[in-house]
C-alpha positions in Angstrom: 69.0 8.2 11.9 66.5 5.6 13.1 63.3 7.0 14.4 62.2 5.5 17.7 59.3 3.1 17.7 56.1 4.8 18.9 54.7 3.9 22.3 51.4 2.2 22.7 49.8 5.5 23.7 51.3 7.3 20.7 50.1 4.6 18.4 46.6 4.8 19.9 46.6 8.6 19.5 47.8 8.3 15.9 45.0 5.8 15.2 42.4 8.2 16.7 43.7 10.8 14.2 43.2 8.4 11.3 46.9 7.7 10.7 47.3 5.0 8.0 50.7 4.2 9.4 49.3 3.5 12.8 46.5 1.3 11.4 49.1 -0.6 9.3 51.4 -1.0 12.3 48.6 -2.4 14.5 47.5 -4.6 11.7 51.0 -6.0 11.1 51.6 -6.7 14.7 48.3 -8.4 15.6 46.6 -9.7 12.5 48.3 -13.1 12.1 48.0 -14.1 15.8 44.3 -13.2 16.0 43.4 -14.8 12.6 45.2 -17.9 13.7 43.3 -18.1 17.0 39.9 -17.7 15.3 40.8 -20.4 12.8 42.0 -22.7 15.5 38.7 -22.2 17.4 36.4 -23.2 14.6 36.4 -20.3 12.2 37.4 -20.0 8.6 39.5 -17.4 7.0 36.5 -15.3 6.0 35.1 -15.4 9.6 38.5 -14.4 11.0 38.9 -11.5 8.6 35.4 -10.2 9.3 36.0 -10.4 13.1 39.4 -8.7 12.9 38.1 -5.9 10.7 35.2 -5.3 13.1 37.5 -5.2 16.0 39.8 -2.7 14.3 36.7 -0.5 13.7 35.8 -0.8 17.4 39.4 0.1 18.5 39.4 3.1 16.1 36.1 4.3 17.6 37.3 3.8 21.1 40.5 5.6 20.4 38.6 8.7 19.3 36.7 8.9 22.6 38.6 11.3 24.9 37.3 9.4 28.0 38.8 6.1 26.8 41.8 4.9 28.8 43.6 1.8 27.6 45.0 0.0 30.6 46.6 -2.8 28.7 48.6 -3.3 25.5 46.8 -2.6 22.2 47.2 -6.3 21.2 45.6 -7.5 24.4 42.6 -5.2 24.0 42.2 -6.1 20.3 42.5 -9.8 21.1 39.8 -9.4 23.8 37.5 -7.7 21.3 38.0 -10.4 18.7 37.5 -13.2 21.2 34.2 -11.6 22.4 33.0 -11.0 18.9 33.9 -14.6 17.9 32.1 -16.1 20.9 29.1 -13.9 20.1 29.1 -15.1 16.5 29.4 -18.7 17.6 26.5 -18.3 20.0 24.4 -16.6 17.4 25.0 -19.3 14.8 24.6 -22.0 17.5 27.9 -23.5 16.6 30.3 -25.1 19.1 33.6 -23.7 20.1 35.6 -26.8 21.0 33.7 -30.0 21.9 30.2 -28.7 22.8 27.9 -26.0 23.9 28.6 -26.6 27.6 32.3 -26.1 27.1 31.7 -23.0 25.1 29.4 -21.6 27.8 31.8 -22.4 30.5 34.7 -20.8 28.6 32.7 -17.7 27.9 31.6 -17.4 31.5 35.2 -17.9 32.7 36.3 -15.1 30.4 33.6 -12.7 31.8 34.6 -13.5 35.4 38.3 -13.0 34.5 37.4 -9.6 32.8 35.4 -8.5 35.9 38.3 -9.5 38.2 40.7 -7.5 36.0 38.4 -4.5 36.2 38.2 -4.8 40.0 42.0 -4.9 40.1 42.3 -1.8 37.9 39.9 0.0 40.2 42.0 -1.0 43.3 45.1 0.1 41.5 43.6 3.5 40.7 42.6 3.9 44.4 46.1 2.9 45.5 47.6 5.4 43.1 45.4 8.1 44.5 46.6 7.3 48.1 50.3 7.0 47.2 50.8 10.8 46.7 53.4 12.8 44.9 56.1 12.4 43.5 55.5 8.6 43.5 52.2 8.9 41.5 53.8 11.0 38.8 57.0 8.9 38.7 55.1 5.6 38.3 52.8 7.1 35.7 55.7 8.5 33.7 57.4 5.1 33.6 54.5 2.7 33.2 51.9 4.8 31.3 54.0 7.2 29.4 56.8 4.7 28.6 59.4 7.3 29.6 63.0 6.2 30.1 64.8 6.3 33.5 67.1 9.0 32.1 64.1 11.2 31.1 62.5 10.6 34.5 65.8 11.5 36.3 66.0 14.7 34.4 62.3 15.7 34.8 62.2 14.8 38.5 65.6 16.2 39.5 67.4 13.0 40.3 71.2 13.0 39.8 71.1 10.0 37.5 69.0 7.2 36.1 70.1 4.8 38.8 68.7 7.1 41.5 65.5 7.4 39.6 65.3 3.7 39.3 65.8 3.3 43.1 63.0 5.8 43.8 60.7 4.0 41.3 61.4 0.7 43.2 60.5 2.3 46.5 57.4 3.9 45.1 56.4 0.6 43.5 56.8 -1.2 46.9 54.6 1.5 48.6 52.0 1.1 45.8 52.0 -2.7 46.2 51.5 -2.3 50.0 48.5 0.1 49.4 47.1 -2.2 46.7 47.1 -5.3 48.9 45.7 -3.4 51.9 42.6 -2.3 49.9 
């Protein structure tokens, strides 16, 4: 019998507990992409490996913090860490990213602005989730944060079937969107 793939949250929890399988899984899924990006942006294989290893350590340490809440995919977070570390290394070594220092500075500033905008949106989303009330808040969290299936949600929330749960999720999501854009 095939065992289901772990959710992002389960993978993060396993990493926090020091699971070698979790570490290997994250490594397998993201190593090649991140190494390729660093090499494409002026790094060599040694730089890329160092950056990736440092990012894995940061992810591991963050995963152990009970207050840490990952609001994106593990790969997105890991890539952001690597990108930040790479830009930091380039600046420290006074190397250029693409065609010159000005382009590097602009790219770095754009990344910071984008990150701050994302954080603002996450805060607005949290505020909208607080306003939406129950059972919508719990239903949306079950689906989007806990990666639960519609069948599980239907059973847990007392809906007659998965289609009814899906319809309710759709209605809740529309209410959440309305609250989000009002704030």
